N, C-alpha and C positions, 0 to 999 in steps of 0.2 A: 402413479396417478391412478391406475387402473384398482388396485387394491383400496384406495382411498374412496375411490366413487363406489366401489362395492360396499363397503363398510358406512358410508352416507346412506344408500339405497336400503340397508336392512335396518337403520336407525329411523327412517322417515317413511318406510314402507312405500317409496318411490315406485311409479309405475314404469316409467322409463324417463330417460335423460336425453335429449337431442340439442346438443350445443348449449346454449343458457336458457333452454324452454325445459320448464318443470311441469309435469302433470302429478300432482298430489291425489291420496286416495280418500280424501274428506271431503266428497265431493267432484266436481270436473273444476278443477283449477289450471289456467295457463299463465305462469308467473314468468316475467321475462326480465331479466336483470341485465341492464346497460351499465357497463363497469365505466366507461367514459364520461357517461353522463349520471353517473353514480346514482341514478335512478331505479324504482322498481316499479314496473306496471303490472297491476292485477286486472286482466279481462276476465275476469269468472262471471258466468251468467247463470250460475247455479242457485244462488241466492242463499247458499251455504257460507258458514263461517268455520275458520280452521285457526286453532290456537300456534300452529306451528310452521304455517307457510313462511313468516318471514324469517323465522330461526333456520329452518331449510333451506332458504335462499341465502342467506349469509352464511353458512356452512358450507354450501355449494359454492360460494364464490372463494371461500379460504382454500377450499380444495381443489379449485379449478385454476385458480390465479398462480402466475410465476413465482416461483420462490424468489426470496430477496437475495442478492449476490451480495458478498462481503461487504463489497464498496457502499452497496446501500445500507447495509444492516451499520457500519461504522457512521456514514454521513446522516444518519436518523438518530444518532446519538448526540450529535451536536450540540441542541438545545439544552439538553440536560446534564451534559457534562463539560460546565464551562471552565471547570479547573483544571482540564486536562486536554481539551480538543479546541480548536479554534481554526477560523478560516483565514488563510494568508492573504496577503494583497494580489497574488496570482490565481484565487479563485479554489487553491487544493486546501483540503482539511487536513490538519496535522495536529498529531500529539506531542504534548509539551510538559516538561517540568522536571522534576528530580526522578518520579517514580511513578508514570500514568499507569494505568491499568490497560496496557496494551500488548501483553505478552498473548503469543499464540505459538501452538505446537506444529511444527513443520519439520517433515523427516525423522519423527520421534524425537525430536530437539526443541529447546526453548528458543524461540526467535520474537523479534518484537515487529509492532506494525510502526511504520513509519507515519504513515498516512494514507489519505486517497488522491493519489498523485496522478493528475492526467487521467482521472477516471479509474484507476486500477489501484488496488492495494499493493503499497509497497512494503516489503519486510526486510528485515535483516537479522542476521543470526546473532544471539546473544552473547554467547561465548567468541572472545577473540579467538582466531585461528593463527596457532601457532605462537609462540610467544613473540616471535619476530618472524619476518620474510625479506628475503632479498627483494628489493622494490620492483620497481616496473620491469626494469630490464638491465643488463649491464650496460648497454650501449646508449639509449635514449629514451624520452619520455613518450614516444610515440605509442600508445595503448595498443593499436591495433596491431603492432608486429611484436608485441611484449611477451615475454615469458608468463606475466602474471595472468592475462589476457587468456592464454592457452591453458595454463592451470586450472581456472576458475571454469572455463566452459570446455574443457574436456575432461581432464583427469577430475577434478571436483563433481563435476555434473554428473558424468558417470556414476559416481559413488553414491547419489541420491539414489534412495528407494523408489522404485518404478512409480508407485503411487503418489509419490509426491512430485517427481519429475513431470509428470504429465499434467502438473497445475501450475509449473513455471511458462510465463509467457515471454519469448522471443520478443524483446523491445529494443529501440531506439534508445540508446544512452549517448549523451551529449559529451563532448571533447572541446569544447573551447575552455580556454582558461584566463586568468589574469595575467598581467604582465608586471615587471620589475617594478614600474613607475605608478601603479594604480592598487596593488594588493593591500597596502596598509589602510586604504579607505572603503573598501569593499564590505557592506551590510549584507546580511542574508540574500535580501531583495537584489542588491547590485551583484551578488554572485551568481544567482539564479539567472540574471540578464547574461552575464559572461559566459557562462556554461552552455548556453544556448546559440550562441553568437559564433561568428566568423572569426575570433580573437584565437588563432593557433600559430604556431611556426608553419611558416611558407611551404605549402607541399603535403602539411599533414591533414588528415581528415578533421572536419569537424562534427562528425558522429560517427557511432559505430552501431551495427545491430548484434545483441549477444543476450543470452540467456542470464548470465550471472554476471556482475560488476561490483562496485564499490559505491557506497554512499557519496552525495557531491558535500563541498562545502555548505553549500545553501542548506542541504537536509541538516545538517549539525547547526548551523544557525538559528533556523526556524525552530527547533526543538527546545531553544531555551525561552520561548515565548514571547508575547508581543511587546512585554518591557524590555526586550534587547533587539528590537526590530531597528533602532537606530544606532546600535552598536556596531564599528566596524568588527569584524571576525577577529582581525588581528589584534583587537582589544581586549578579546572575552576572558583574558586571565582572569581568574576569581569572581570579578562582577556578573559575569553570564555563564562562565562555564559551571560554576556552582550549582546552575538551575537547571542545568540539561543533562537529560538522560542517558543522552548518546555520547557523552563525555568519559573517557576511561583512561587512555594514555596516549604515547606515541603510536598513531595509527596512520595507514596509507588513505588516501581520498581517491575518487574517479579523475580529479581534474589535474591536468599538466599545467606547467607555466609556460605562457605563451610566447615568454622573450627567450629563454634559454633552454636547449633541448634535454639539457642532463637535470632540470630542477622538476619536481612535482607537488602536489600542496599534501600537508601532513595537518594531523591535529596533533600538537604537541604535549607533552606532559604537564605544562602549565595553563592548558587550555585555550590558547590562542591557534589560529589557523595560519599556517605560512607555507607558501610555494617557492621560498627564495634561500637558497644555500642548502636545500635538502635534496641531494643526487639521488637519482633514480637507484643506483646501487646500495644505498643505505637500508639495513634493516628494521623493520616497523611491524607492527600487528596489522592484519586485516580482518574484515569482517565481510564475508559475501553479503550481497544486496539483491533481491529479485524483485520484480513486479510479477503477481499471479494473474492468471487468465480472469477476465471479465465474469464469468460463468461460477467461478468457485464461490462457495457459500461457508458461511460462518454458523455451524450446525450445533453450538454447545459451549460449556464453558463461560467464565465472566469476565475473562483479561487479565485476572492476576496471576501472580508469578506462581500460586500454588494450585490455581485453577485456570491454565491459560485457554484460551478460545481453540475449539476444534474446527478443522475445515473439512469439506468433501465435496466434489465435483457436483 
């Protein structure tokens, strides 16, 4: 900020700057910019004119205005990118389609932006971690006590480069899940509600606070786009999975089964989501999923796979 103001003062020969008051050198001018009112008030009494006062004010505002957060940057793209961004029925901004321009460089690796969820950028690793992983645990789907949670939030977390580790926000991840009686009917919106509900095994937590988790079934469901919002995720095979950039292969999801402590939700290689009969000790792929701190900015890149977005604090 100081450097930008210094460059600004050289360019416009500004006498001095106090707050948002600018005294130019072409006559005695006092120009006040009111950002909240989007108004410029020129109270000059010199009778002289200046061709650069408005330009100076505009640039001063650009210099002094707080930088856009990454979430704000993506949100502002919404009206101009209807083929890859939309606002879901919960008010979140989400990428969708087979290959949206949502690539971002994180930890010197390729990740993808799921969207602006609860006001923060939510991203997940592009490449699958391991070809397979021994599920949540060998004993139960209680995520809070699972080997997988410990691995992601201790071992893997500490392997992330310090610069990027500082960008990760410790967030609440919800642990509500479908039951054996309703999982075949749940749409993306239905899963979203269940994930944030009290639908858990008796005595299990409904949420946990962590740095790294997995994507939800609802994240996968919404990524197929609005044309699939009325389709149950259990019926995503072919009709919707082929429109969904998050679909890869058999992959563990964050959400446990609320009827049976040995089952958890999986994206199956055919494209549907099921939490039934997939025991927590089975081996499937995982992709770490995180929320970025609100102040993280997108400072470069185009979001393509060859030129992903760049992040900075």
